[in-house]
C-alpha positions as CSV (number, residue, x, y, z in Angstrom):
1,M,-20.6,64.4,-15.7
2,K,-17.2,66.2,-15.8
3,R,-17.3,66.6,-12.1
4,I,-18.0,62.9,-11.6
5,A,-15.2,62.0,-13.9
6,R,-12.8,64.3,-12.0
7,L,-13.9,62.6,-8.7
8,A,-13.3,59.2,-10.2
9,V,-9.8,60.1,-11.4
10,A,-9.0,61.7,-8.0
11,L,-10.2,58.5,-6.2
12,L,-8.0,56.3,-8.5
13,V,-5.0,58.5,-7.8
14,A,-5.6,58.4,-4.1
15,L,-6.1,54.6,-4.1
16,G,-3.2,54.0,-6.5
17,P,-0.3,53.9,-4.0
18,A,-2.2,51.7,-1.6
19,A,-3.1,49.3,-4.4
20,A,0.4,49.3,-5.7
21,G,1.8,48.7,-2.2
22,A,-0.5,45.7,-1.7
23,Q,0.7,44.2,-4.9
24,A,4.4,45.1,-4.6
25,Y,5.7,42.3,-2.4
26,P,8.5,41.7,-2.6
27,T,10.3,44.9,-3.3
28,R,13.6,44.0,-1.7
29,P,15.7,40.8,-0.8
30,I,14.1,38.1,1.3
31,Q,16.2,36.4,4.0
32,L,15.8,32.7,4.4
33,V,17.3,31.7,7.7
34,V,18.8,28.2,8.1
35,G,19.6,27.0,11.6
36,F,22.5,24.8,10.5
37,P,25.9,25.1,8.9
38,P,26.3,25.3,5.1
39,G,26.5,21.9,3.4
40,G,24.0,20.1,5.6
41,G,20.7,18.6,4.4
42,V,18.6,21.6,5.4
43,D,21.0,24.0,3.8
44,I,21.2,22.1,0.5
45,V,17.4,22.1,0.0
46,A,17.1,25.8,1.2
47,R,19.7,27.0,-1.3
48,Q,18.1,25.1,-4.2
49,L,14.7,26.5,-3.3
50,A,16.1,30.0,-2.8
51,E,17.6,30.0,-6.3
52,R,14.3,29.1,-7.9
53,L,12.3,31.6,-5.8
54,T,14.8,34.3,-6.8
55,Q,14.0,33.7,-10.4
56,Q,10.3,33.7,-9.8
57,L,10.0,36.7,-7.5
58,G,12.5,39.0,-9.2
59,Q,14.1,39.7,-5.9
60,P,17.1,37.8,-4.2
61,V,16.1,35.1,-1.7
62,V,19.3,34.9,0.4
63,V,20.1,32.0,2.6
64,D,21.4,33.1,6.0
65,N,23.0,30.4,8.1
66,K,22.5,30.9,11.8
67,P,23.7,27.5,13.3
68,G,23.7,26.6,16.9
69,A,21.6,25.1,19.7
70,A,19.9,22.6,17.4
71,G,18.3,25.4,15.4
72,N,17.1,27.3,18.4
73,I,19.2,30.4,17.5
74,A,17.6,30.7,14.1
75,M,14.2,30.1,15.6
76,E,14.5,32.8,18.1
77,L,15.8,35.3,15.5
78,V,12.9,34.6,13.2
79,S,10.3,34.6,16.0
80,R,11.3,38.2,16.8
81,A,11.5,39.3,13.2
82,K,9.1,41.8,11.7
83,P,6.2,39.8,10.2
84,D,6.4,41.4,6.8
85,G,7.5,38.5,4.6
86,Y,11.1,39.5,4.4
87,T,12.4,37.1,7.0
88,L,11.6,33.4,6.5
89,M,12.9,30.2,8.0
90,M,13.6,26.7,6.7
91,G,12.5,24.5,9.6
92,N,12.6,20.8,10.1
93,L,11.4,18.0,12.3
94,G,14.0,18.4,15.1
95,M,13.4,22.2,15.4
96,L,9.6,22.1,15.5
97,C,8.9,18.7,17.1
98,A,11.9,17.7,19.3
99,N,13.2,21.1,20.6
100,P,10.0,22.1,22.4
101,V,10.3,18.9,24.5
102,L,14.0,18.9,25.0
103,Y,14.3,22.6,25.7
104,P,11.5,23.5,28.2
105,K,12.7,27.1,28.7
106,L,12.8,28.3,25.1
107,G,12.3,32.0,24.5
108,F,9.6,31.3,21.9
109,D,6.6,29.1,21.4
110,T,6.9,26.8,18.3
111,T,3.1,26.6,18.0
112,K,2.3,30.3,18.4
113,D,5.3,32.2,17.1
114,F,5.6,30.8,13.6
115,A,3.3,30.7,10.7
116,P,3.7,27.6,8.5
117,V,4.0,28.5,4.9
118,A,4.5,25.2,3.0
119,R,6.1,21.9,3.4
120,V,8.9,21.6,0.9
121,V,10.4,18.1,1.0
122,V,10.2,14.9,2.9
123,T,13.4,12.8,3.2
124,P,13.5,9.1,3.9
125,L,16.4,8.0,6.0
126,I,19.0,5.3,5.3
127,A,20.2,2.9,7.9
128,A,24.0,2.6,7.2
129,V,26.9,0.8,8.8
130,P,30.7,0.8,8.1
131,A,31.6,-1.2,5.0
132,S,33.8,-3.3,7.3
133,L,31.0,-4.4,9.7
134,P,29.9,-8.0,9.2
135,A,26.2,-7.2,8.6
136,A,24.8,-7.1,5.1
137,T,21.1,-6.8,6.0
138,L,19.0,-5.1,8.6
139,A,18.2,-8.5,10.2
140,E,21.9,-9.3,10.4
141,F,22.6,-6.0,12.1
142,V,19.8,-6.6,14.6
143,A,21.2,-10.0,15.5
144,L,24.7,-8.5,15.9
145,A,23.4,-5.7,18.1
146,K,21.3,-8.1,20.2
147,G,24.5,-10.2,20.7
148,K,26.3,-7.2,22.1
149,P,23.8,-5.3,24.1
150,G,25.1,-1.8,25.1
151,Q,28.4,-2.4,23.4
152,M,27.7,-0.9,20.0
153,N,27.4,2.8,19.2
154,Y,25.3,4.9,16.9
155,G,26.0,8.5,15.8
156,S,23.6,11.3,15.2
157,G,23.8,15.0,14.3
158,G,22.9,16.0,17.8
159,T,20.4,15.2,20.5
160,G,16.8,15.5,19.2
161,N,17.7,15.4,15.5
162,V,15.6,13.1,13.3
163,N,18.6,10.7,13.0
164,H,18.7,10.5,16.8
165,L,15.0,10.0,17.2
166,A,14.9,7.4,14.4
167,V,17.5,5.2,16.1
168,E,15.6,5.4,19.4
169,L,12.4,4.3,17.6
170,F,14.5,1.6,15.8
171,Q,15.7,0.3,19.2
172,M,12.1,0.3,20.6
173,Q,10.9,-1.8,17.7
174,S,13.9,-4.1,17.3
175,G,14.6,-4.8,21.0
176,T,18.2,-3.7,20.7
177,K,20.4,-1.5,23.0
178,I,22.9,0.7,21.3
179,Q,24.7,3.7,22.8
180,H,24.2,7.2,21.5
181,V,27.1,9.3,20.4
182,P,25.9,12.9,19.5
183,Y,27.9,14.9,17.1
184,K,27.7,18.5,15.9
185,G,26.1,17.6,12.6
186,S,25.7,14.7,10.3
187,A,29.1,15.1,8.6
188,P,31.3,14.3,11.6
189,A,29.0,11.3,12.5
190,L,29.4,9.9,9.0
191,T,33.2,10.5,9.2
192,D,33.4,8.3,12.3
193,L,31.0,5.7,10.8
194,I,33.3,5.1,7.8
195,A,36.3,5.0,10.1
196,G,34.6,2.3,12.2
197,R,34.4,4.3,15.4
198,I,30.6,3.9,15.5
199,E,28.5,1.1,14.0
200,L,25.3,2.8,12.9
201,V,23.7,5.9,11.5
202,I,20.1,6.4,10.3
203,D,20.4,9.6,8.5
204,G,18.9,11.5,5.5
205,A,19.3,9.7,2.2
206,N,20.7,12.9,0.7
207,V,23.7,12.9,3.0
208,V,24.3,9.1,3.3
209,Q,24.1,8.2,-0.4
210,P,27.6,9.6,-1.4
211,F,29.3,7.5,1.2
212,V,27.4,4.4,0.1
213,A,28.3,5.2,-3.5
214,A,32.0,5.5,-2.6
215,G,31.9,2.1,-0.9
216,T,32.9,3.4,2.5
217,A,29.5,2.7,4.1
218,R,26.9,0.0,3.6
219,A,23.2,0.8,3.3
220,L,20.9,-1.8,5.0
221,A,17.4,-0.3,4.5
222,I,15.5,2.9,3.8
223,T,12.8,4.1,6.1
224,G,10.4,5.4,3.5
225,E,7.2,3.7,2.2
226,S,8.9,2.9,-1.1
227,R,12.4,2.3,-2.5
228,L,14.5,5.1,-3.7
229,P,14.7,5.5,-7.5
230,S,18.3,6.3,-7.1
231,M,19.0,3.1,-5.0
232,P,16.4,0.6,-6.4
233,A,18.2,-2.4,-4.8
234,L,17.9,-1.0,-1.3
235,P,14.9,-2.5,0.6
236,T,12.6,-0.6,2.7
237,A,12.6,-1.3,6.4
238,K,9.2,-2.8,5.9
239,E,10.6,-5.2,3.4
240,A,13.6,-5.9,5.7
241,G,11.3,-7.2,8.5
242,M,10.3,-4.0,10.4
243,P,6.8,-3.2,9.2
244,D,6.2,-0.2,11.5
245,F,9.6,1.5,11.0
246,V,8.6,4.3,8.6
247,V,10.3,7.6,9.2
248,Y,10.7,10.7,7.1
249,G,12.7,13.8,7.9
250,W,11.0,16.9,6.5
251,Q,11.6,20.5,5.8
252,G,9.3,23.5,5.3
253,V,9.2,27.2,5.1
254,F,7.9,29.3,8.1
255,A,7.3,33.0,8.6
256,P,7.0,34.9,11.9
257,A,3.5,34.8,13.4
258,G,1.4,37.7,12.3
259,T,2.7,37.8,8.7
260,P,-0.3,38.9,6.5
261,P,-2.3,36.0,5.1
262,A,-2.0,37.5,1.6
263,I,1.8,37.2,1.8
264,I,1.6,33.6,3.2
265,E,-0.7,32.7,0.3
266,Q,1.6,34.3,-2.2
267,L,4.7,32.5,-0.8
268,N,2.9,29.2,-0.7
269,A,1.9,29.6,-4.3
270,E,5.4,30.5,-5.4
271,I,6.9,27.5,-3.4
272,G,4.3,25.2,-5.1
273,K,5.3,26.6,-8.5
274,A,9.0,26.1,-7.7
275,L,8.5,22.5,-6.6
276,A,6.5,21.8,-9.8
277,D,9.6,22.7,-11.9
278,P,10.9,19.5,-13.5
279,T,14.6,20.6,-13.1
280,L,14.3,21.3,-9.4
281,R,12.2,18.1,-8.8
282,S,14.8,16.0,-10.6
283,K,17.6,17.6,-8.7
284,L,16.0,17.0,-5.3
285,S,14.9,13.5,-6.1
286,G,18.4,12.7,-7.3
287,Q,19.7,13.8,-3.9
288,G,17.4,11.4,-2.0
289,T,14.7,14.0,-1.0
290,E,11.1,14.0,-2.3
291,P,9.4,17.2,-3.2
292,S,6.3,17.2,-1.0
293,F,4.4,20.5,-1.3
294,T,1.4,21.2,0.9
295,S,-0.9,24.1,1.6
296,A,-0.2,26.2,4.7
297,A,-3.2,24.6,6.6
298,Q,-2.2,21.1,5.6
299,F,1.4,21.8,6.8
300,R,0.1,23.1,10.2
301,D,-1.9,19.9,10.7
302,Y,1.0,17.7,9.7
303,I,3.3,19.4,12.2
304,A,0.8,18.9,15.0
305,A,0.7,15.1,14.3
306,E,4.5,15.0,14.1
307,Q,4.9,16.8,17.4
308,K,2.7,14.2,19.1
309,R,4.5,11.3,17.5
310,W,8.0,12.4,18.3
311,G,7.1,13.9,21.7
312,D,5.9,10.4,22.7
313,V,9.2,8.8,21.5
314,I,11.3,11.4,23.4
315,R,9.3,10.8,26.6
316,T,9.2,7.0,26.3
317,A,13.0,6.8,25.6
318,K,13.7,9.3,28.3
319,I,15.8,11.4,26.0
320,V,17.5,14.3,27.7
321,L,20.1,16.8,26.4
322,E,23.6,15.4,26.7
């Protein structure tokens, strides 16, 4: 019996380090890569999530901004990172759905080189015009644009961004013709909007709301299925006469392909826990984003559907890099 007991103890000692190692993640800081500058919509959500995950995991989750090439710089970095759970990425619609069509010679494959971890938020967009523009409703803007085909301009945060694709879809459905002016991010586009140098943006509610609240921009409609609690008087595009114009930007967490399933599952569970926190939910909702947690498998299926939808828009609109 003593010999069996000694063997059992020896076996536990031998297995101990392996078992501890399997349960230890994370043992050091986690890098959450954001492919856009600080202060933008993706960065805002990433930092709030990172703060909450830091508290839950007991290790710092550090946002690392790697802007440039519509998020491709960040994607290439993460696609080549060691798949150990210590390098993650906050991805969005433009990066995962538009870039593969617009950049045919990428050094990575968006469907093979990334492991979806969880969708984090969806963000309805707001169609906004300068406060000085004589259009108080979406219908009035459509009439104004139809009266000046090709003479009005809209701004986006860059070719292939959700705000660019949303206006192209808007034009298809409304029969308008508006010229695209790409900017290096949403902030400069909104600066030119309130100055009256462009006539339209359709951008994330979280970035448009402050300008509407300040009275420098006028909101015409929201692209979500329902009205925003923070802007209850603003109609949906459906209510404003465009029943098929439903668009959400979205953001989610990705890991390099090959990351162990156990780590993906752990991160997914932690993100779900973070998004269930009333304080974080309230903060995100107040900024115009909607917490929208999914399993990793659900997120993968959602991305596939989004890639088809927006790929079709890009090809139909003949969008090319400018």
